[in-house]
Structure formats: structure tokens, C-alpha cells
Residue frames relative to the residue before (quaternion, step in Angstrom):
aa qw qx qy qz dx dy dz
X 1.0000 0.0000 0.0000 0.0000 0.00 0.00 0.00
X 0.3572 -0.7390 0.5523 0.1454 3.53 -1.03 1.09
X 0.4633 -0.6528 0.5303 0.2793 3.46 -1.16 0.66
X 0.0584 -0.7946 0.6044 0.0003 3.58 -0.83 1.04
X 0.4346 -0.6997 0.5110 0.2458 3.53 -0.99 0.91
X 0.7637 0.1911 -0.0994 0.6085 3.51 1.10 -0.89
X 0.4125 -0.6976 0.5096 0.2891 3.71 -0.59 0.93
X 0.6020 -0.5878 0.4278 0.3303 3.58 -1.20 0.51
X 0.7327 0.4133 -0.2264 0.4910 3.59 1.00 -0.76
X 0.3194 0.7350 -0.5267 0.2837 3.59 1.15 0.62
X 0.0071 0.7817 -0.6233 0.0196 3.58 -0.92 1.00
X 0.0944 0.8054 -0.5741 0.1134 3.53 0.09 1.23
X 0.3409 -0.7521 0.5173 0.2246 3.70 -0.76 0.95
X 0.1118 -0.8220 0.5559 0.0520 3.65 0.30 1.25
X 0.7199 0.4656 -0.2971 0.4204 3.64 0.76 -0.81
X 0.5339 0.5978 -0.4297 0.4159 3.58 1.21 -0.15
X 0.7151 0.4234 -0.2379 0.5028 3.59 1.12 -0.63
X 0.4657 0.6925 -0.4639 0.2974 3.55 1.13 0.10
X 0.6127 0.5484 -0.3538 0.4457 3.62 1.10 -0.53
X 0.6759 0.4188 -0.2675 0.5442 3.59 1.24 -0.44
X 0.7141 0.4946 -0.2924 0.3999 3.56 0.76 -0.86
X 0.6366 0.5472 -0.3277 0.4336 3.59 1.00 -0.80
X 0.6940 0.4319 -0.3034 0.4897 3.68 0.77 -0.84
X 0.6300 0.5280 -0.3479 0.4508 3.62 1.01 -0.68
X 0.6821 0.4587 -0.3177 0.4727 3.57 0.91 -0.68
X 0.6027 0.5165 -0.3766 0.4777 3.65 1.08 -0.58
X 0.6405 0.5188 -0.3331 0.4578 3.66 0.97 -0.78
X 0.6348 0.5282 -0.3163 0.4670 3.59 1.01 -0.82
X 0.6529 0.5181 -0.3132 0.4552 3.58 0.97 -0.92
X 0.6634 0.5177 -0.3046 0.4461 3.52 0.92 -1.05
X 0.6704 0.5222 -0.2864 0.4427 3.53 1.00 -0.87
X 0.6335 0.5129 -0.3124 0.4879 3.55 1.13 -0.69
X 0.6414 0.4978 -0.3402 0.4744 3.63 0.94 -0.71
X 0.6843 0.4532 -0.3171 0.4752 3.59 0.88 -0.81
X 0.6018 0.5307 -0.3616 0.4748 3.67 1.01 -0.58
X 0.6189 0.5463 -0.3387 0.4514 3.65 0.96 -0.81
X 0.7530 0.4104 -0.2374 0.4563 3.53 0.72 -1.02
X 0.7194 0.4320 -0.2865 0.4623 3.67 1.09 -0.53
X 0.7449 0.3766 -0.2083 0.5098 3.56 1.00 -0.90
X 0.3355 -0.7298 0.5280 0.2758 3.60 1.02 -0.67
X 0.5998 -0.5384 0.4607 0.3716 3.49 -1.43 -0.11
X 0.3230 -0.6878 0.6077 0.2308 3.60 -1.15 0.61
X 0.0694 -0.8095 0.5829 0.0071 3.58 0.09 1.33
X 0.3831 -0.7475 0.5065 0.1947 3.57 -0.77 1.04
X 0.7453 -0.3941 0.2739 0.4628 3.53 -1.27 -0.11
X 0.5144 0.6353 -0.4220 0.3920 3.68 1.18 -0.36
X 0.7740 0.3764 -0.1744 0.4784 3.56 0.91 -0.80
X 0.6404 0.5470 -0.3409 0.4176 3.61 1.13 -0.27
X 0.2790 -0.7899 0.4995 0.2206 3.55 1.00 -0.69
X 0.3113 0.7577 -0.5424 0.1866 3.45 -1.22 -0.38
X 0.4173 -0.6885 0.5487 0.2253 3.49 -1.38 0.10
X 0.1705 -0.7516 0.6285 0.1049 3.55 -1.07 0.80
X 0.0643 -0.7720 0.6323 0.0035 3.53 -0.85 0.96
X 0.1268 -0.7884 0.6014 0.0271 3.52 -0.72 1.12
X 0.1148 -0.8023 0.5858 -0.0051 3.57 -0.71 1.16
X 0.1018 -0.7822 0.6129 0.0463 3.54 -0.84 0.99
X 0.1220 -0.7842 0.6054 0.0605 3.52 -1.12 0.68
X 0.4699 -0.6683 0.5037 0.2809 3.53 -1.09 0.84
X 0.7423 0.3409 -0.1613 0.5538 3.51 1.09 -0.95
X 0.5780 -0.5496 0.4474 0.4046 3.59 -1.24 0.30
X 0.3857 -0.7400 0.5159 0.1933 3.47 -1.05 0.89
X 0.2995 -0.7763 0.5279 0.1701 3.63 -0.65 1.06
X 0.8268 0.1464 -0.0557 0.5402 3.66 0.89 -0.81
X 0.1983 -0.8080 0.5414 0.1216 3.58 -0.06 1.18
X 0.5976 0.5631 -0.3958 0.4112 3.69 0.99 -0.55
X 0.6120 0.5465 -0.3556 0.4476 3.61 1.06 -0.61
X 0.6584 0.4951 -0.3192 0.4685 3.54 0.95 -0.79
X 0.6398 0.5249 -0.3193 0.4617 3.54 1.04 -0.79
X 0.6464 0.5319 -0.3178 0.4453 3.57 1.01 -0.73
X 0.6725 0.5008 -0.2941 0.4588 3.47 1.03 -0.98
X 0.6543 0.5063 -0.2978 0.4762 3.56 1.12 -0.75
X 0.5961 0.5682 -0.3436 0.4513 3.54 1.15 -0.65
X 0.6178 0.5672 -0.3271 0.4354 3.59 1.12 -0.62
X 0.5857 0.6069 -0.3632 0.3958 3.64 1.26 -0.48
X 0.5454 0.6643 -0.3879 0.3327 3.57 1.11 -0.49
């Protein structure tokens, strides 16, 4: 006996639900297009790029803003 995912005697009325499914899928597609243009895409860090600079100090740092200002001059 073979394993079957769908039994042979399955009788599901797929076309009965076509009158509901087709308009529902059209509404879902329209909503996704509207959401795309209004919300935009959530691009992660992979698409944003940038540079990461890691600074280590032997002594405790008193003024972090001074270090950020000095590093900002490197651009």
C-alpha cells in the first residue's frame, strides 16, 4: 500500500468557493499594493550599508562626545 497525501475518494467542492475566493484574493492583492506604496519596504541593514568603527580605550573615557566629534572629522 502506497502512502497518499490526498485520498482518492476526496470530493471537495473547490468551484463552489470560487465566487468568494476570487474577490477576496483581488482585495488582498489591492491592499498589498496600497501598503507597498504607503508604508514602503522595511530594508534591513543588508541594504542600508554604512561603516562601523569600533574604538577601544585602555583608560576609562570621560567624554564620549569628544571622541565622536574627533571620529566625525575623519569623514
